[in-house]
C-alpha positions as CSV (number, residue, x, y, z in Angstrom):
1,M,-14.2,39.5,-22.9
2,K,-15.8,36.1,-22.1
3,N,-16.6,34.9,-18.6
4,L,-17.6,31.4,-17.7
5,F,-19.9,30.8,-14.8
6,A,-21.1,27.4,-13.8
7,T,-23.0,25.5,-11.1
8,V,-22.3,21.8,-10.5
9,L,-24.7,19.4,-8.9
10,T,-23.3,16.1,-7.6
11,Y,-25.1,12.8,-7.1
12,A,-26.5,12.0,-3.7
13,A,-24.6,9.5,-1.5
14,P,-23.7,9.0,2.2
15,S,-21.0,11.5,3.1
16,S,-18.8,12.2,6.1
17,N,-16.5,14.4,4.1
18,Y,-15.0,17.7,5.3
19,R,-15.0,17.2,9.1
20,G,-14.4,19.8,11.7
21,E,-12.9,19.4,15.2
22,S,-13.9,16.3,17.0
23,E,-15.9,16.5,20.2
24,E,-14.6,13.7,22.4
25,N,-15.1,10.6,20.2
26,R,-17.8,12.3,18.0
27,T,-16.5,13.5,14.6
28,V,-18.4,16.6,13.6
29,L,-19.3,17.6,10.0
30,Q,-18.9,21.3,9.2
31,K,-22.2,23.1,8.6
32,I,-23.8,26.5,7.8
33,A,-27.2,27.8,8.7
34,K,-29.6,28.5,5.8
35,Q,-33.3,29.4,6.3
36,G,-33.2,28.3,9.9
37,K,-31.7,24.9,9.2
38,E,-28.2,23.4,9.2
39,Y,-26.6,22.2,5.9
40,T,-23.3,20.4,5.6
41,V,-20.7,22.0,3.5
42,I,-17.4,21.2,1.7
43,S,-14.8,24.0,1.3
44,P,-13.5,25.3,-2.0
45,E,-10.0,24.8,-0.6
46,S,-10.6,21.1,-0.3
47,M,-11.9,20.9,-3.9
48,R,-9.0,22.9,-5.2
49,N,-6.5,20.6,-3.5
50,A,-8.1,17.6,-5.1
51,L,-8.0,19.3,-8.5
52,R,-4.3,20.2,-8.0
53,E,-3.5,16.6,-7.3
54,M,-5.5,15.4,-10.3
55,L,-3.7,17.8,-12.6
56,A,-0.3,16.7,-11.2
57,A,-1.3,13.0,-11.7
58,G,-2.3,13.9,-15.3
59,G,1.2,15.1,-16.0
60,L,0.9,18.9,-15.8
61,P,3.8,20.7,-14.2
62,C,2.9,21.4,-10.6
63,N,5.0,23.2,-8.0
64,R,3.3,22.1,-4.8
65,R,2.8,18.6,-3.4
66,R,1.4,17.3,-0.2
67,L,3.8,15.7,2.4
68,H,2.2,12.9,4.3
69,D,5.1,12.0,6.6
70,Q,4.8,15.2,8.8
71,D,3.2,15.6,12.2
72,Q,0.9,18.3,10.8
73,L,-0.7,19.4,7.5
74,A,2.3,20.2,5.3
75,V,3.2,20.8,1.6
76,E,6.5,21.2,-0.3
77,F,7.2,23.6,-3.2
78,Q,9.8,22.7,-5.8
79,E,10.7,26.3,-6.4
80,F,9.6,29.9,-5.7
81,P,6.1,30.2,-7.2
82,N,6.1,30.8,-11.0
83,A,2.8,31.1,-12.8
84,T,4.5,30.9,-16.2
85,K,6.2,27.5,-15.4
86,F,3.7,25.7,-13.1
87,A,0.1,25.0,-13.9
88,D,-1.0,25.0,-10.2
89,D,0.7,28.3,-9.5
90,F,-1.1,29.7,-12.6
91,L,-4.6,28.3,-11.9
92,F,-4.8,28.4,-8.1
93,G,-2.6,31.3,-7.1
94,F,-0.2,31.7,-4.2
95,M,1.1,34.1,-1.6
96,V,4.7,34.2,-0.2
97,A,5.2,36.0,3.1
98,D,8.9,35.0,3.5
99,N,10.8,38.3,3.1
100,D,14.1,36.5,2.5
101,A,12.7,34.3,-0.2
102,I,11.0,37.4,-1.8
103,K,14.4,39.3,-1.9
104,K,16.1,36.3,-3.5
105,N,13.4,36.2,-6.2
106,K,12.9,39.8,-7.0
107,L,11.9,39.2,-10.7
108,L,9.0,36.9,-9.7
109,P,5.8,38.1,-8.0
110,A,5.3,37.1,-4.4
111,K,1.5,36.7,-4.7
112,R,-1.1,35.9,-7.3
113,D,-4.9,35.6,-7.3
114,S,-6.5,32.3,-8.2
115,V,-7.7,32.1,-11.8
116,L,-10.3,29.5,-10.6
117,R,-13.0,31.1,-8.4
118,M,-15.0,28.7,-6.4
119,N,-17.5,28.8,-3.5
120,L,-18.6,26.4,-0.8
121,A,-20.3,23.2,-1.9
122,V,-23.6,23.2,0.0
123,A,-25.8,20.1,0.7
124,L,-29.2,20.1,-1.0
125,V,-31.0,18.8,2.1
126,P,-30.7,19.8,5.8
127,Y,-28.5,17.8,8.2
128,R,-30.8,15.3,10.0
129,F,-28.5,14.5,13.0
130,D,-27.6,11.1,11.5
131,A,-24.5,9.4,12.8
132,T,-22.8,6.0,12.8
133,F,-20.8,4.2,15.4
134,H,-17.6,2.2,14.8
135,Q,-15.5,0.1,17.2
136,S,-11.7,0.8,17.0
137,P,-10.0,-2.3,18.3
138,L,-7.3,-2.4,20.9
139,N,-3.8,-3.2,19.5
140,A,-3.1,-6.2,21.8
141,G,-0.9,-9.2,22.0
142,K,2.5,-8.7,20.4
143,S,1.6,-5.5,18.5
144,P,4.7,-3.3,18.2
145,W,2.6,-0.1,18.8
146,K,-0.5,0.9,20.7
147,N,-2.6,4.0,20.2
148,A,-4.6,3.6,23.4
149,S,-4.9,1.3,26.4
150,T,-8.5,0.3,25.5
151,S,-10.6,-0.1,22.5
152,A,-12.7,3.0,21.5
153,L,-16.2,3.6,20.2
154,L,-16.1,6.2,17.4
155,H,-19.1,8.4,16.8
156,R,-19.2,9.9,13.3
157,E,-21.8,12.3,11.9
158,I,-22.9,11.4,8.4
159,A,-25.3,12.9,5.8
160,H,-27.0,11.4,2.7
161,T,-27.1,14.3,0.3
162,A,-26.0,15.8,-3.0
163,Y,-24.0,19.0,-3.0
164,Q,-24.0,22.0,-5.4
165,Y,-21.1,24.4,-5.9
166,P,-20.4,27.3,-8.3
167,F,-17.2,28.2,-10.1
168,A,-16.1,31.0,-12.4
169,L,-13.3,31.7,-14.9
170,S,-12.3,34.8,-16.9
171,H,-11.0,34.5,-20.5
172,T,-8.6,37.3,-19.8
173,D,-7.0,35.4,-16.9
174,C,-7.0,32.0,-18.5
175,S,-5.6,32.8,-22.0
176,Q,-2.2,34.0,-20.9
177,G,0.9,31.9,-21.7
178,Q,0.1,28.2,-21.4
179,G,-3.2,29.1,-19.7
180,S,-5.5,27.8,-22.4
181,E,-4.0,24.3,-22.3
182,W,-4.0,24.2,-18.5
183,T,-7.6,25.6,-18.3
184,L,-8.9,22.9,-20.6
185,K,-7.2,20.3,-18.4
186,L,-8.8,22.0,-15.3
187,L,-12.3,21.7,-16.8
188,E,-11.6,18.1,-17.6
189,A,-10.6,17.5,-14.0
190,I,-13.8,19.2,-12.7
191,G,-15.7,16.8,-14.9
192,Q,-14.1,13.9,-12.9
193,L,-13.6,15.5,-9.5
194,N,-13.1,13.0,-6.7
195,D,-11.1,12.5,-3.5
196,V,-12.3,15.8,-2.0
197,A,-11.9,16.0,1.8
198,G,-12.2,12.2,1.9
199,G,-12.0,11.6,5.6
200,H,-8.3,10.6,5.6
201,A,-8.8,8.4,2.5
202,R,-11.7,6.5,4.1
203,S,-14.6,8.1,2.4
204,Y,-15.5,7.8,-1.3
205,Y,-17.7,10.7,-2.5
206,E,-17.8,11.9,-6.1
207,M,-17.9,15.7,-6.7
208,A,-18.2,15.2,-10.4
209,P,-21.3,16.7,-12.2
210,R,-24.6,14.9,-12.1
211,S,-25.9,18.0,-13.7
212,I,-24.2,21.3,-14.7
213,V,-25.5,24.7,-15.7
214,V,-23.0,26.9,-17.5
215,R,-23.3,30.5,-18.8
216,L,-20.7,31.8,-21.3
217,T,-21.1,35.5,-21.4
218,N,-19.6,39.0,-21.6
219,S,-21.4,39.8,-18.4
220,L,-19.3,40.3,-15.3
221,V,-21.8,38.4,-13.1
222,A,-23.5,35.1,-13.6
223,G,-26.9,36.8,-13.5
224,Y,-28.7,33.7,-12.2
225,D,-28.9,31.9,-8.8
226,T,-25.6,30.0,-8.7
227,Y,-27.1,27.8,-5.9
228,G,-30.3,27.3,-7.9
229,F,-30.7,23.5,-7.8
230,D,-33.5,22.2,-5.6
231,D,-33.6,19.0,-3.7
232,K,-35.1,17.1,-6.7
233,G,-32.3,18.3,-9.0
234,G,-34.4,20.9,-10.8
235,F,-33.2,24.3,-11.7
236,A,-36.0,26.9,-11.6
237,E,-33.9,29.6,-13.1
238,L,-34.2,27.9,-16.5
239,Q,-37.7,29.5,-16.8
240,R,-35.9,32.9,-17.1
241,I,-34.3,31.9,-20.4
242,H,-36.2,34.0,-22.9
243,P,-35.5,37.1,-25.0
244,D,-36.6,39.6,-22.2
245,D,-34.3,38.1,-19.5
246,L,-31.5,35.5,-19.9
247,P,-30.2,34.9,-23.5
248,G,-30.5,31.2,-24.3
249,G,-27.5,31.2,-26.6
250,E,-25.2,31.8,-23.6
251,F,-26.4,28.8,-21.7
252,W,-25.0,25.2,-21.7
253,L,-26.8,22.5,-19.8
254,G,-25.5,19.0,-19.2
255,G,-26.2,15.8,-17.4
256,E,-29.4,14.6,-15.7
257,I,-31.0,18.0,-16.0
258,V,-31.0,17.5,-19.8
259,R,-31.9,13.8,-19.7
260,N,-35.0,14.6,-17.6
261,L,-36.4,17.4,-19.9
262,D,-39.8,16.7,-21.3
263,T,-40.4,17.3,-25.0
264,A,-42.0,20.7,-24.5
265,Q,-39.1,21.9,-22.3
266,R,-36.5,20.6,-24.6
267,E,-38.1,22.2,-27.7
268,R,-38.4,25.6,-25.9
269,L,-34.8,25.6,-24.8
270,V,-33.5,24.5,-28.2
271,A,-35.6,27.3,-29.8
272,Q,-33.9,29.8,-27.4
273,G,-30.4,28.6,-28.6
274,V,-29.5,26.7,-25.4
275,H,-26.7,24.1,-25.8
276,L,-28.0,20.7,-24.5
277,Y,-25.7,17.8,-23.5
278,E,-26.7,14.6,-21.9
279,N,-23.0,14.0,-20.9
280,P,-21.6,16.7,-18.6
281,Q,-18.0,15.7,-19.3
282,R,-18.5,16.3,-23.0
283,L,-20.1,19.7,-22.2
284,L,-17.1,20.8,-20.2
285,R,-14.8,19.8,-23.1
286,D,-16.8,21.7,-25.7
287,V,-17.6,24.8,-23.6
288,G,-13.9,25.0,-22.7
289,H,-12.9,25.2,-26.4
290,A,-15.7,27.8,-27.0
291,F,-14.6,29.8,-24.0
292,L,-11.0,29.8,-25.0
293,G,-11.4,29.9,-28.7
294,T,-8.9,27.1,-29.1
295,E,-10.9,25.1,-31.7
296,V,-14.5,24.7,-33.0
297,A,-16.4,22.6,-30.6
298,V,-17.5,19.3,-32.2
299,R,-20.6,17.5,-31.0
């Protein structure tokens, strides 16, 4: 049984993604405490939503779509969830609590765990209390609508940081039915992940890999620090790759982390059987095929 564990590191950029409740006119970023400091975070739910929309745009059959004309956050399902028919139901799971709908669809399960396991994306550097100010103008003159009686000064928290986030997949879960095809498309989407919690379409922040560390293994756990990137983009856990600890043949490294290897590091990792890719998207393609056994990975 193969399991795929990965940690993605993004590029650093100014970010005001994944905001919480506003305090008067101040838009607050969501944060967690770590080692006595606050770090901004982005939820796995927001990343999964972006992936769902990317898969739908790529032509995969998806059951759920976001409705933008409602007065609250709202989605619409075409049918009762069906993991054999819809890629998003298969990959991201679902739960139906409507007893009437459950009774009408007795042959279909009412809940399903997500095949894709993800955790919070966490900033690499602490939040520095940075913020920007923006003037929202008054709709005046002959404007057919007005939001307020005066112009407003908007106060927005912002952070300049990269994020790292882990995800995991199980071959047993992914190989059922059309799962192999859909999982390959999912990995391709992770390689181009964008539009995550984008501040009502105002923010542009890429969640695609700058660097990626993948372990393809029979182990039930990753066995390494899945938040192991430091603020320089290094990954100290690579020192554990040797015959007495982490088996090099199970590791795939891609992106900047490979491009920055010095000659001695590269030779050591190659000697241990580590798969090295300068391009993280190509890594995700090839490790996907190796994970699912769908074809021989071609370099």
